[in-house]
N, C-alpha and C positions, 0 to 999 in steps of 0.2 A: 674251249669254254666248257663245252658238252661232255668231252673226255674226262677234265677236272672234275666237273660235275658228278661223272659216274664213279671218279677214283675216289669220291669225299663217299657216295652212297656206299660203296663197296665196302670201304674202311668201317663204316658206320654198323653195317649190316653184319662184319666180323667180330666188332666188339660185341654184338647185340648176340649173337650166337653164343660168342666164350660167355658172357653173364648168365644166360640160359642154361648151360652146360652146369655153372657152378650154383645155378639156381639161388635161393633168396640169401642174403647176406648183408651184415650190418656194414655200414661206411666204416672205414679205417684211417688213422691218422699215423703221421711218422713222429712227432714232436708227441711221444707217450706222456712224459712227465708233465708238459705242459699243458697238458688235458688229463688230469688225476683221476676224475670223476668220472670219465667216460671210460677210461682204463679199468678202476675197482673204485666199487663203491664204498669199498672201507677207509679211501683217503680222505672221508669227508672230514673237516675239522682237524687232519693231519698236521697243518701248518699252525694251529691252535688259532693266529690272529686272523680276523675277517678278509679274505680275498675276492676280489672278481678277475675270472678270468675268460677269455673272448678267443675262438679258435677260428681258421679260415682257410680251406683247403680246396685246390683246385687240380683236379686229377684230369690226365690227357687233354690239356688244352688244345693242343692241335690237330685233334679230330673231334668233328662235326657232333654235338650231344655228348659233351663233356660232363663229369661230375661234381658237382659242386656242393660242397657241405659245409654248415657254419654250427658253432657252438657257441654256448655261454653257459658259465656256472657263479654259483656264491655259493661258499660255505664258511663255516668256523666252529670253532668249539664253544661248547655251555657248559660251563661247571655244576650247574643245578640238573643238567641233564646226565651226567656222568659220559657226555661222547660229542659228536659233532653234527651238526645240519646242514642239508647242501641241497642246492636246487641247481637242475640240469635242462638245456632247453637244446635241443639238437633239430635243425631244419636240413635236410637232403634234398638235392634235386640231381635228377640225372635226366639226359638226353632233351636237354634245353628246355625241361621243364613237362616233358612227358610223363614222367613218373615223379612225385613229390611226397614226401613224409616229413611230418611235424610230430616231434616228441617232447612231453613235459614230464621229467623225473622229480621225485621226492626222494631224499636218502638221507637214514638217520645210521650213524654208527656209533658203538660203545667202545669205550679204551680200558682194557684190563693191563693190569700191571703184573708180571710175569716171574720178574725176580728185580731185584735193583738195578740190572741193566738192560733187560729185557721186557719188551711192552708188545700186546697184542690187541687188533683193533677188527672187531666185526662189523659189515655194513649191511643194511639192508635197502634194497631199491624198490620202488612202485613207480610204473609210467604209464603213461595215457598217451597213445600215437593215434594219427591218422594219416593214411594212404590215399593219395588220389591221383587217378588215371586218367589223362586228357586224350579222349578217343580221337578227338580232331587233329592230335599231331602223329597219330599211328602211320605207319605206310604198311601195306602189305605186297605179297609177291604179285598178285594178280593185277596190280597199280602200274607195272613195270613193262612201259613201249620200249622196245630193243632201240629205236632211233630217238626218241623224246625222253628217255627216261620214266618218273612214276608220273605219268600223264593220265592214264586209264581209272576209272572209277571201279572202287572195290565191291564185290560180293559179299563181303563181309557185314554181318547185323550191327548196326549202329546203336547203341543204348538210346534210351528217349531223349535224357537231358545229355547227351554227347560226353558224358564223364562215368567214371566209376570211383566210388569211393567208400572206405571202411574205415571202423574207428574201433579199437580194442584196448585193453590193458595187458600189464606185461610186468614180470618181476624178476628180479634178480640180486644175487647175493656175493660177498666177497671177506677175504680174510687177508691180514696184512700184519707181519710180525718184525720187530724191527730193533734195533740197539744203535748206539751211536755211529757205528760204521756200514752197518748191514741192515737192507731193505728188502723183503720178498713177501710174495703174494700170491693169491689164486682168486680168481673172480670167475663166476657163472650167470651168464647171460641168460633169458628167456627160459628159465626155469620149468614154467609151466607152457605146454605146447601152444603156439599161438598160429590160427590159421589166417593166413593173409591172401587170400583168395578173393577176387572179386566179384565172382559170379557167386549166386546163392548155394548152387550144388557143387561148387568147384572146391577141392582139398589142396592146400599148398601151406605146410606148416614152416614156419621159421625155425630153422636148425637149431638147438641149443649151442651157446658160443661160450668155451673154456679155455681163461687166460690164465698164463702163469708167467710170473715176473720176477727177476733176481737180481740185485745190483750191490755193488760195495763200494765205498768210498776210501781212497788212498791217498792220506796226507800226503804232499811234497815236502812240507816243513815241519823239522821236529819238534817234538811235544806231545804230552798228553792229552792235551784239551784240543778238540778240534774246534776251530774259528772258520765259519763260513765264507770268509773273505781270504783266507789263505788258498793258495794253489792247491789244486786236487785233480785225481784222475778217477773217474766213477766207471768201471768197465759193467756191462749189463746184458742181459739176456731176456727176451720176451718171447713167450711160444702162444699162438692163437690157433685155436681148432674149431671151425664150426661146419658139422656135417661133414662133406668129404673133403674137405678144404683146411689145407694145414700150412701155416705160416710161422717161419723162424726169422728172429731178428737178433743179430748179433752187433752189438756196439759198444762205443766209449764216449765218455764227455773229458774234456778237459776244460778245467776252470782256473781262471786268474783273474780276480774281479778288477773290472766290472765286467770282464769279456769271459762268453760261455763258447766253446767249439765242440762240434760231435762229428762222430761218423760212426753210419751204420750198413750192416748189410743186411737185406732181405731175400730170404730163399724159401721157395716150397719144392714139395717133394719131387714135383715135375723138373725144377731147374731152377736157375737165378731168376730174379725179377727186376731189385733195383740196387742200386749205391746210394746213400742219402747221408748228403753233406747239410750240415746245421751250424749256425751261428747265433749268436745273441749277446746281447748284455743286460745287466741289473744296475739300476741306479735309484738308490734309495729303497721306495717302496712299490718300486716302478721295472716291470722287466719286459722285454722284447725280443720276439725270436723269429728267424727264418729257416727254411728248411727247403730243399731241391731233391726231389727224387731223380736219381739219373737211371735212364730204364736202361737195362742189360739183357731184357730177355728178348725174344724172336719180334716183339711187338716193337723195339727198336726206338731209335730218334722220333719216327714219326707220329709219336704219342705225344711228344713235347714234354714228359715226364711228369711231375705232379710239384705246384709250388704251396708252401704250406706257411700260416704267419700266425702267431701267439702274440698276446697281449695281456699282461699279467698287473693287477694293481692293489695293491695291501694296504690296511687302515691301523689305525692304532691299536693296540692290542688291550682287550678288557679284562684279563687275567696275566698270570705271571709265565711267560712261555717257557721260561728254564727250568719251573717247576714240573711242568708237563713233559718236557724231554720232544720237542717235534721232529720229525722225520727229517734225518739229515740227506735228502734225494736231491738228484739234479731240477734246476729249474724247466728243462725240458728233455 
């Protein structure tokens, strides 16, 4: 019993050291296009009609103190504004609530017609976030008893109210270019340096995150027009860089209405990370997606991989969708 407990503590400390070595970073999702506003602010209003999307991710569930992230968004196109508006809410919980982050973002994207077939969307995102650190849930090296584990009192100074909390604003932007089959873009998050240190004299800036994504839809049915219900294959590439951290994602979707399947491979400069298997379905205005990250790094099966669920609900369109040429990209 004690050995098992110590093993859990050791694994937790390993994850903590890995996280500290990589410095502050944003939560990431595997279902990129099922969380479009999180991927790129320019996606606000891209589907023209109103939609609500919710996302849930549980990373490394087999390890004590796993990472759980929730997302919810609403967006639609407004003719009078010449673009789309969106609201994005994110809640992230790490270490069983040791560190929590709540973020609310407002997004506006403008749509520009480049030619008969090509369109450009540019998005700007303003965010307000709060980070909270629960001191009473922290453990320190001087608390470790060789026989009984974490049983000693720590000499570290405890804050008066037992917690640290910071609030700040943040800004991001994105560009998106697309036609009937191609879609690609770039997003820059944390454009202005944000200090997320909990102490008054501390300095810990959240690194800028740059995301590049490219995709192409290949219809499997002959014909000049693309029908979203026809079978298709969509190869995709997503690259992310945040500080010293680089992530490459290569994958493809296969769609045959109402089912959608996806297979992705995620890789870091240091080596392989995960194989991502995805499946979902679409019925009328309702979409559901599930994905599982199969860990192939040194962390192995002990992590439990990652589970991710997405649910999207669309509504009747107040404008003519065909006239605005919505983006023909995957549902997740």
